[in-house]
N, C-alpha and C positions, 0 to 999 in steps of 0.2 A: 176099431173102424177107419176107416180112410183118413187122414189127413189130408181131405180135400176141400177147396173153397167150398162154401154152398151161393150159387150163383145171385140167390134174389137178396142179400144180403148186404150189397154197398150201392143203396142209387144216388143218382147223380146229386140229388137234390134233398135237404134234410125234410122230416115228415113234418106237417102244418100240426101244432100243437095240439093232442086230445089231450080231454081234462082228466085231471086223476082221479082215479078210482078210490073212494076214500073210506077207508074204517072208519063207522057209525060213531058218535062220541059216544056216545052210550057202553057198545062196546069197548072203544077204546081204553075208556075209562076204569072198564071192568076189569081188562088185561092188566092194566099198568097196576091195579091194587089187588092181584092175586096176589098171596102168601105162598109159598113154597110149601103145607098140606096139602093145598087146593091142586098143584100141580105135579100130581106122584104117577099121572095115567099118561103112559107109552102115545097113546093113541094122541095125533097130530092133525090140523090142517092149517091153510094157510088163509092170510086177508093181504086184501091190496092196498100198498102201502102207496105206490104211484104207478101210473102207466103213461104211454108215449112216450117210449125209452129207445130210442134207436142201437141194438144188439148193444146194450150196457155189457159193462165187461168187469168192474167192481167197485166197492161202493165204500166210503171208510165215513168215519163218523167223527164230528168235528164243532160240537158241543150244544148244547140250546134245542136239542131235537134235530137238527141237523145233518143229512147228510152229502157227501160229494159221490158222483155217481159219474165213470169215464163211458164214455159213447166211442165204438169202436171207429166209424170214421172220421173223429178227431174232434170230440167235444167232452167237455167238462160241467154237470152239470150242477147245481144246490136243490137239493130236495129238503124243502121245509117241512115242518112239523105234522103238518094238515095233507102232507102231499104234495102240493105244486111246483113246480118245475121251474126253478131261474133261467132266466136268458143264459146262454153259454157262457163258462166264465173266461175272458180274454188273459191272453199272454203266452198259451200253447205256443211253442215250436211248432215246422214243420213235419208233419206226419205224413208216412209212406201207406195211406189207408187199401192196401190192396188184399184181395185174397184173404189168408188167416191174419195179415197184419192192418195193423194202426193204433190207435191210443187203449193200452190195454191195462198193466196192473197200477191197482195205487194204495199206497197205504200215510198215515199219518206218522209223524216224527212221535218217540215214547214220549218228548216233554212239549208237545203241540201245543197244547195250553197256555206253554210260556214262549215259545218261538215262534210259531204258528208256523213252522217246517212242515213241509209232503214230500213224498218221492214217487214218482210216475216212473213206470218202462214205455215204452211206444218202436211201433217200427220205423228206425230212421232212414232217412236216403239218404244214398251219396252223395257227398257235395262236388263233383262232376259225375257225368256218365249215370249208367244204370245201377242198380245194385241197393241192397238198403240191409240191415243189420238191427238185430236189439239196443238198442240206446238206452240207460237210467239217467232221470232226470232230479236236480234239487231244487225247490220253491217255497217261495212265503207266499200262503195265501192273504189278502189284503185283510183289514180291519171291517172291510163291508161285506167280504165274501165274492168281489164281482171281479178280480182280473188275480191273476201270481205276479210275484214281483222277484227279482234276485235269481232268476231262470237260470241252469245254469245245469247242461250234461257233464256228469259225473265219471262215467261209462259206457263206453261202445264197444262193443261186440267184434271180434277182427277175426278174420277178414269179411267184408262185405262181399258179399254175392248179390245176382241176381234169381230172387224164388220171394213167392210168393208165399209159404209155408213154414210152421214148426218156427216158430217165434220161440216158442218158450213164454218168458216173459209174467212169472210171480216173486214175489218179495216175502223179504221179513223183515224185520229187524232182533236182533238179539242183544240182549242184558246188556251189552257192553257199547251200543249203539251202533255196534257194525252190520250190514246190508247183506243178505242173501238175494242172489237171484238166480233163478234158475235160467238156464239158453239151450233153445231145440239147436237140431243139428239142420237145421234148413233144409230138410230130405233127402236131395240128392247128392251134400257132402256127408254122407253118416257114416262112412269110414272115416272122418275127423273128429268121430268122436270119442276114438282110440289113442288121439295122438294129440301130445299137450303143447304145440306151435301155434293153437288157436282154439278160440272161445266154443265153440259148435261141439254141441252134446255136453255142456257142460253145467255145474254148479261153480257160481263164480261167490268172492264172500271181499266183500270192498268197506271201507272207513266213510263215512261221510261225506269225506272229501273225493271219497273216488281214489284213491291208493288203496294199493294191495293190501290186506288185515298183515301185520307182522308175524301172526304164527299161521299161512296157507303152509301147506305141504309143501309145494312145488314153487316157494318162493326163490331158493339157491338152485334152481336145479338150471344148467345151462340148457337154454334153448326152450324153457316151459315158460308159458304166462305168467306169471307172477298171480293174477287174481283166482287161479283156477283152485275149487276145493275139494271137488271130485269130476269125476268121466265118467264117458260108457252111457250118457243119458239119452233117450229118442228127441220126446217134445214134451218136457212137466210143466205144467198147465196150473197143478194147483201146490202151496207151499202153508207149513201151518208149524207153529213151535209146538213140542209136545209137555206136558206137566211138567219133565223134569228140563224145559229148557232147550232140548233137543230139536234137530229140522227133520220135519216128514216130507217128502213130496208126493205128488203123485203124475204117474206119465203115460202117455199115451203108446202102446203099443202098433203094432202094424196092422195085422188084422186077427185079434187075439193078442193076446199077453198085455195088457193093458197093467199097470203096475202101480206099486205102493212101497216108498222106500226111506231109506233112513243114513239119508249120504253123510257118512265119516269121510274125515281130512285123509286126502291122498288114496281113496277108494274107487275099484272101477267096479261101474254096476252092469258092465258088458255089451250093450247096446254097438253096433250089431252081430256080433260075435256070438252071443245068446242071446236065445229070446223063448218065452212060450208061444209067438204071433208066428206068420206066415204069410208070403208075399198074397200080395192081392190078387183075388181070384185063384188062388193056393199057390203050392208050391214052397220050398224051405228057403230059407234066410242063410246064405253062406253054408257051411256045414249041417247048418239043423240042430245045432245044440242045444241043448237047454240048461248048462252047466258047463263050468272049466276052471282049473285052478287057479285062484288067481282075482277071481271073479266073483260079486257078491250076488244071492238069491234074492228076489225080491221079498218083503214081508207080506207082499199079497198082490195075486194076480187072478186079472178076468180074461177069461176065456168061453164066450166071446165078448169082443169089448165093447163096454159101457161108454168106452170115451171122458173119462175122468175129469172134473175141472178143479172149481175153487175145493175148499178145503178147511174144517174147523174144529177144533178140539171144544169139547163141551164142559163149559167149566160153570156154567150157572145151577141152579136148581131148581128154575123154572118149567123145566119137564122130570122130574122127580131125581132120585140118586140113583137110579139104576143108568142115566142117562149119563150122569158128572164120568168124565175120562173118556166117552165116546169120541169116534172120528168118523166124522160125517164128510159124506163126499159128494156132489155132483155129477149127477150123470149126462151128459149132454145128450147121446145118441137114443139111448132107452128111457130118457124122459122123467127122473124119478130121483129122490136124494137115499143114497145108501149110509148106514148108520151101523159103522165096525163097533163092537165089543171086543176092548183088547184086554190081555194078560200081559204086561209088559210091552213088550216088541212081539208079543203074537195076537194075531188075528181070532179069535176064537166063535165070533157069529157075527154074521150081517144080516140086517133086516133092511129090506126094501120100502122106504117111505116114501108117500102120496105115488104110490102107481097109478094113478089116473090124472096126474097133475097136466099130462099132455103137454110142457115146457120141459127146454132143454135149459138145466138150471147148470149157469156158467160162475158164479160166484156165492160163496157159502162165508156167513162172517157171523160172530156172536158181538151183540150190542152194548153197551154201557147197560143199558135196561136188563139184560141177562135173557133177552131174547134174540134167534137167530131168524136171520135177515137172508134172503138167495136173490140172487138177478136172474131172469130167464132170457135167454141171449136169442132176442127176434127180430124183427124188425119195428114189431111193437112190443117189445120187450116191460114186464114189472118189477117193479121190487117190491116182493114180498116179506110179511114178517109169519113165522113160523107161528100156531100156535097150543098149547095145551088143549085137547078137545078132551070135554065132561060126560 
């Protein structure tokens, strides 16, 4: 899928509040009371938890049934348990909401219940002149969830460039508290993905204060940026930790060649030297290679492109034991949810779920209640709950 901006995605004014489409109380009570034995079917449908979200990008769970949702134009919303949208949370820094940029991913700290710390990434404008880059910030959510406090930009992609494309911007927190962040190649700078003097087309790993992780592979290499974990990525827009704690990502190829990868320290994932995709409109990229010594093959690839976005591993028994360990990946282009069955690091089967959804699936998260939640990336975006059907 061409990773180009959608013209109608950033109106100058936010939409008026559109009342949430709520799950009926009886239905919701029934869902929450289902036991494991009642959720063995692989058939699923969706229930609308909230609507009226403008191009939502990420959802996080903050306790008492409440959720935080980022809207790409630069707003952070609290979604109440009944689906009501709160007023925008105050305290966000300036966001360069152009093209694919804006307020993007959001996660809560592993110790959020105690410290109320969250992390978000966004397209950060240059302090002077033109240009932007992907930045990572930490903040504390106020006790009443109306504002962000102690906001700190802890990492900023270098160098800044004038581009509306390929910000990457998915995060996960490892068991030691460190943060993995995916960074796009910024489109016109795709060759930067093969060099270590910049953050374009990389996965980085930093500690919660933004310093480079001491175990990063290039920390002591002259001329290399110490935050880099892996290189050769194009535009990774999904990330999740597997059952073994290892990082998995999804990334957009050009025309074809979307990938699932498991980035390992110091390894090169090939872009733009090797790819299963081609130039928009046809024609090979570079020498037209799909493999090369010293460069890693994807775990899985899609041609034609599905434009993979958010992803999550299923740990819950809500959907039956056959689903446990599966990897769910949202498809922006073809508007469905992919379920990948795995044998270790091999994809052995793909199911296309919700084929009639008709909405771009931007984020996929497993909630503390064991249900899977989806965000749809549209001007009137929705927060959906994935429901086992009987």
